[in-house]
Structure formats: C-alpha cells, structure tokens
ZAMARGU-4260 file (C-alpha; in steps of 0.2 Angstrom, whole numbers, plus 5000, padded with zeros to 4 digits):
<rodrens>
0) 5320/5548/5151 | 5321/5534/5163 | 5307/5520/5163 | 5297/5527/5178 | 5296/5544/5170
5) 5292/5537/5153 | 5278/5526/5160 | 5271/5541/5170 | 5271/5552/5154 | 5262/5539/5144
10) 5249/5537/5157 | 5246/5555/5158 | 5245/5557/5139 | 5238/5541/5132 | 5233/5548/5115
15) 5251/5553/5111 | 5258/5536/5116 | 5259/5529/5098 | 5268/5545/5092 | 5280/5545/5106
20) 5285/5527/5105 | 5287/5529/5086 | 5298/5544/5088 | 5309/5535/5101 | 5310/5520/5090
25) 5316/5529/5074 | 5335/5529/5072 | 5335/5545/5063 | 5322/5554/5074 | 5326/5572/5078
30) 5321/5582/5094 | 5308/5595/5093 | 5322/5609/5096 | 5331/5603/5081 | 5315/5603/5071
35) 5315/5622/5073 | 5330/5623/5062 | 5323/5612/5048 | 5306/5613/5038 | 5306/5622/5021
40) 5323/5629/5016 | 5324/5647/5020 | 5337/5660/5014 | 5336/5679/5014 | 5350/5692/5012
45) 5352/5711/5015 | 5365/5724/5014 | 5368/5731/5031 | 5382/5744/5027 | 5390/5751/5011
50) 5408/5754/5011 | 5411/5746/5028 | 5422/5732/5033 | 5429/5723/5048 | 5423/5711/5061
55) 5406/5713/5070 | 5396/5704/5084 | 5380/5696/5081 | 5368/5692/5096 | 5350/5687/5098
60) 5342/5696/5113 | 5331/5687/5125 | 5316/5695/5116 | 5322/5688/5099 | 5328/5704/5092
65) 5345/5702/5083 | 5359/5714/5084 | 5374/5716/5073 | 5386/5728/5082 | 5397/5737/5069
70) 5413/5738/5079 | 5428/5746/5071 | 5428/5765/5074 | 5409/5766/5077 | 5396/5763/5090
75) 5383/5760/5077 | 5373/5744/5076 | 5358/5736/5066 | 5343/5728/5074 | 5330/5716/5067
80) 5314/5713/5076 | 5307/5701/5062 | 5320/5687/5061 | 5332/5696/5049 | 5320/5702/5036
85) 5322/5721/5039 | 5334/5731/5049 | 5335/5748/5058 | 5350/5758/5064 | 5354/5763/5082
90) 5370/5768/5092 | 5377/5759/5108 | 5387/5767/5121 | 5401/5775/5111 | 5418/5772/5118
95) 5414/5754/5124 | 5406/5749/5107 | 5420/5755/5097 | 5433/5741/5092 | 5422/5730/5103
100) 5415/5712/5105 | 5399/5708/5113 | 5392/5694/5124 | 5374/5690/5129 | 5372/5684/5147
105) 5360/5670/5146 | 5357/5671/5165 | 5348/5688/5165 | 5348/5693/5146 | 5360/5708/5148
110) 5370/5712/5133 | 5388/5718/5136 | 5400/5727/5124 | 5418/5728/5128 | 5433/5738/5121
115) 5450/5731/5126 | 5460/5746/5119 | 5453/5758/5132 | 5447/5746/5145 | 5429/5752/5144
120) 5413/5741/5145 | 5394/5745/5144 | 5378/5734/5145 | 5360/5735/5140 | 5347/5727/5152
125) 5333/5730/5139 | 5338/5719/5124 | 5349/5733/5117 | 5336/5747/5116 | 5347/5758/5128
130) 5364/5756/5136 | 5372/5761/5152 | 5386/5773/5152 | 5403/5766/5149 | 5413/5761/5164
135) 5431/5756/5167 | 5436/5738/5168 | 5453/5729/5168 | 5455/5711/5166 | 5469/5702/5175
140) 5486/5700/5166 | 5489/5682/5159 | 5504/5671/5163 | 5515/5682/5152 | 5510/5698/5160
145) 5499/5704/5146 | 5481/5710/5145 | 5470/5708/5129 | 5474/5721/5116 | 5458/5719/5106
150) 5441/5711/5107 | 5436/5716/5089 | 5436/5704/5074 | 5430/5690/5085 | 5415/5679/5086
155) 5403/5685/5100 | 5406/5678/5117 | 5396/5664/5125 | 5388/5660/5142 | 5392/5642/5147
160) 5378/5630/5149 | 5385/5614/5156 | 5395/5608/5171 | 5403/5616/5185 | 5406/5633/5176
165) 5388/5635/5170 | 5384/5653/5169 | 5402/5659/5166 | 5404/5672/5152 | 5418/5668/5140
170) 5424/5680/5127 | 5438/5677/5114 | 5451/5690/5112 | 5469/5694/5106 | 5485/5699/5113
175) 5497/5709/5102 | 5513/5713/5111 | 5522/5727/5102 | 5507/5731/5091 | 5502/5725/5074
180) 5517/5729/5063 | 5522/5714/5052 | 5538/5710/5062 | 5528/5709/5078 | 5514/5697/5072
185) 5523/5681/5076 | 5522/5686/5094 | 5503/5688/5094 | 5492/5675/5101 | 5474/5671/5104
190) 5466/5672/5121 | 5450/5674/5131 | 5443/5683/5146 | 5430/5675/5157 | 5418/5681/5171
195) 5409/5672/5185 | 5400/5687/5192 | 5390/5693/5177 | 5403/5703/5169 | 5408/5714/5184
200) 5426/5707/5185 | 5436/5698/5171 | 5450/5686/5171 | 5462/5683/5157 | 5464/5665/5152
205) 5481/5656/5149 | 5487/5660/5131 | 5481/5650/5116 | 5495/5637/5113 | 5500/5643/5096
210) 5509/5660/5092 | 5505/5670/5077 | 5486/5668/5080 | 5471/5680/5083 | 5453/5683/5077
215) 5444/5668/5085 | 5428/5660/5090 | 5423/5649/5105 | 5409/5636/5107 | 5404/5624/5121
220) 5400/5606/5118 | 5387/5596/5127 | 5400/5588/5138 | 5407/5605/5144 | 5422/5605/5133
225) 5426/5622/5125 | 5433/5622/5107 | 5443/5637/5102 | 5444/5640/5083 | 5458/5653/5078
230) 5464/5662/5063 | 5483/5661/5061 | 5493/5672/5049 | 5511/5666/5049 | 5511/5649/5040
235) 5501/5639/5027 | 5487/5629/5033 | 5469/5627/5040 | 5461/5634/5056 | 5469/5630/5072
240) 5459/5622/5086 | 5462/5620/5104 | 5452/5613/5119 | 5448/5619/5136 | 5442/5606/5150
245) 5441/5619/5163 | 5429/5632/5157 | 5441/5642/5146 | 5455/5645/5159 | 5468/5635/5149
250) 5469/5629/5131 | 5477/5613/5126 | 5479/5600/5112 | 5481/5612/5098 | 5479/5605/5080
255) 5475/5611/5062 | 5458/5606/5057 | 5459/5595/5041 | 5444/5603/5033 | 5441/5621/5038
260) 5451/5634/5028 | 5459/5649/5036 | 5456/5661/5022 | 5461/5657/5004 | 5471/5641/5002
265) 5488/5645/4997 | 5491/5661/5007 | 5499/5661/5025 | 5488/5676/5030 | 5472/5669/5037
270) 5454/5677/5038 | 5442/5680/5052 | 5428/5666/5052 | 5413/5663/5062 | 5409/5647/5073
275) 5393/5644/5082 | 5384/5629/5091 | 5366/5627/5088 | 5357/5629/5105 | 5352/5610/5106
280) 5354/5599/5121 | 5353/5583/5111 | 5366/5587/5097 | 5383/5595/5095 | 5379/5603/5078
285) 5392/5617/5074 | 5392/5629/5059 | 5408/5637/5053 | 5410/5652/5040 | 5425/5657/5030
290) 5430/5660/5012 | 5432/5644/5001 | 5444/5646/4987 | 5461/5639/4981 | 5466/5656/4973
295) 5477/5661/4988 | 5494/5668/4985 | 5509/5669/4997 | 5515/5686/5002 | 5534/5687/5001
300) 5535/5694/5019 | 5532/5683/5034 | 5516/5689/5042 | 5513/5700/5027 | 5495/5706/5023
305) 5488/5697/5008 | 5469/5698/5005 | 5465/5701/4987 | 5460/5683/4983 | 5447/5682/4996
310) 5430/5676/4989 | 5416/5663/4990 | 5410/5665/5008 | 5404/5648/5013 | 5397/5639/5028
315) 5401/5621/5034 | 5391/5610/5046 | 5397/5597/5058 | 5385/5585/5067 | 5398/5578/5079
320) 5405/5593/5088 | 5418/5597/5075 | 5426/5580/5072 | 5420/5580/5054 | 5412/5593/5043
325) 5403/5583/5030 | 5393/5597/5022 | 5396/5614/5015 | 5386/5627/5005 | 5392/5643/4997
330) 5382/5659/5002 | 5390/5671/4990 | 5403/5666/4977 | 5409/5684/4973 | 5422/5694/4983
335) 5420/5692/5002 | 5431/5693/5017 | 5428/5693/5036 | 5413/5684/5043 | 5404/5679/5059
340) 5389/5670/5065 | 5374/5671/5076 | 5359/5660/5080 | 5340/5664/5084 | 5331/5662/5099
345) 5317/5649/5102 | 5299/5656/5104 | 5303/5672/5094 | 5303/5678/5076 | 5322/5673/5075
350) 5318/5655/5080 | 5327/5642/5070 | 5337/5655/5060 | 5356/5656/5057 | 5363/5674/5054
355) 5379/5676/5044 | 5387/5693/5044 | 5401/5695/5031 | 5411/5708/5021 | 5409/5708/5002
360) 5398/5711/4987 | 5399/5714/4968 | 5410/5729/4970 | 5423/5720/4980 | 5427/5711/4996
365) 5428/5727/5007 | 5414/5737/4999 | 5399/5732/5010 | 5393/5722/5025 | 5380/5709/5021
370) 5368/5699/5032 | 5362/5682/5026 | 5349/5673/5036 | 5345/5655/5033 | 5340/5638/5042
375) 5349/5622/5043 | 5338/5615/5029 | 5345/5627/5017 | 5363/5621/5021 | 5357/5603/5020
380) 5351/5607/5002 | 5340/5592/5000 | 5351/5580/5010 | 5343/5570/5024 | 5349/5575/5041
385) 5345/5558/5048 | 5360/5552/5038 | 5372/5563/5048 | 5365/5561/5066 | 5372/5547/5078
</rodrens>
C-alpha cells in the first residue's frame, strides 16, 4: 500500500489506526487470508472408497463444495458440502471422467474433466451438480509429434492468476510413446496442455526436460513462474522439478529436489504425489504429499514396478516457493501409496482447509481411498509460523 492510500485508509477508519499500524510493524505479522489457514489445529479423516486405488482429482467448486473425482475406469465422484466432514456419491459424464484429470476455471467456475485416451471432455457449469454431454477434443501435437497419452494420476490442473497469461488453464499430463511396457518407460515424459479460451481448444506444451517421467503436479508462484513437480521411475532419487517462465509452454532448468522424496527412498520406481500452493497473494506457501520411508528396494529390471514398501503418507510445507521445505508431518504411518491435494475456498465451509486424498489403510496400500482434511496449524504442530515467513 502506498503512502497516499495508507493515509486515506487511516482517515476513513481512525478507530482501526492503532491495530493496523501494529500489524504493519510486526515482523511476523500474517495476512488475513493466511489467518484462514491457521487458528486451532484441525484434522479429520474419512474413507471414501474401499478396494479402490489410483490417482484422483480434488477440486473446490466456486460454492465451496469439494469434489474428489475417482478417475480410473469409473466416472464416480464424491462431494462434500460441509468442508470435508461428510461425503456423498455422484457420477460425472462417463467417458470423459474415466481415466481423467480435472481443472476448475477460476474465471467462470466451470469444472472440466478430460480423458486423453479417447480425447473426450466434459464440463459442469453448476459446481459439479450436473455435467454437459462429452464432446471430442484434440490437443495439438508437441515438438516430437506426440499428443498426451493420459491425464490420470496427475494433480488437478490450475488457472493462472498472475502476469500476461492470467486466466490460462494448465493441466499436467503424460506422454507414453509405445505404451506402458517396462521396456518403453524410458521414453515416457511428463507434459502439459494449456488453453487460453476457457477449455475450448488446447495446446500441448514442450516436453518436460527429463525422460522416464510422469504423474505430476504444477503450481504457479506469485512472480508468474510455474513449478513442475514430476515423478520419475528410471533411477534412484527425489522428485524432479522444472520451471516455466512462459505460462507452461516450455519447461527448463530441471533438477532433483534435495528434500522431497519420490516414493520410498531406495527404489527407482517413484510414486504419484500431490502439490498445491495456498491461494494467498502475499506468500508462496506450498504443500507437497508423498510417502516418507527408507524401506525402498530396487527392482532388478530398469523401470520395473516395485510398490510393496510404500507407507507413511506425509505432507511437507514450504514457505518460500519450494526453495526449502522446513516442516513435515505424517498423516498416516501405515501402508499408503498415491496421493493428491486440494485446497478450500474462502467464504465457504471449505475455507482454510487442505484436502489430501490418498490410497492406503490398515488392510494395505491399495485397499482403500482416504481423504484427510486439515489446516496449516495442524502441519505446524505447535511451531510458530512467524519463524518461517520472510
């Protein structure tokens, strides 16, 4: 706020002058929007599906309803109207919602589900209560001549908020030339599609700059950069990160994050994880989810599937846009696997809440799908957030 605007605000609201000046003078003062995610620690968990596994999409509709779209070979989804305390079951447009990913258009509130396998798309204009009939769509080929193979097992897409590409829809995807056989996995790569016309037409981005990747998440930082966080399943190591400076058209500067695991440490076969940025204009606070265990084992085959040591689903938090990850907290210590994240909407029952959907439970890592709902105070676990804010 400049001096003129500040002086005018103080003249109009003199009884708030002391409180406002005190807040501005405190080095650890937080914004009102961040306060929504604080307060008393909150944690609640529910089993959404039994005997079901796989990547799903979590979106908070404009009215605050939270949808968890099942994906896989199903069009089913769960809805909560009370901030994640209880859930009901419904179905989206069948062929588009199967093996799909979702994106909520923050410009008009439309929710879009997309299936890359059969190039079908559907949308809801009433917060996911009903869905338009599926229609065909065909994103452009990328620089190698390939189109996305699948949108499933990805974090939900985002609407860009900052810079010259504000309003653009960006959805992570995966390209699998030759299919998913083990000997083809080294040719897979993460990718994205983006739309500047509300999802009518889609362009495929340049490939993520590391092969053997897939199952990813994208967030936008306050300065307009996009961070691409991707699973990799060909070699040992943590999650791969790349950056886009042009709204998701190209991805550059790849590196392995020194903190964030990609499945159990010690296995080359990664694991789907979630990544979100809290919707705050004053901070780049990110939350990441994955399993946190050192019990990984190498599969003797390059690119071979190895999942039995997945356990201890955990969330990490960064207060500086992913440069550091100073805090983490275990959500469920038992068998667990794929996960993704969503965040609630201000002014609704979901306000200030973070939604973690993950596979796992006491019967095994692939025996159920759970939803854990919590706030930032729960992750902080008694720590003072002022110690982590710049």
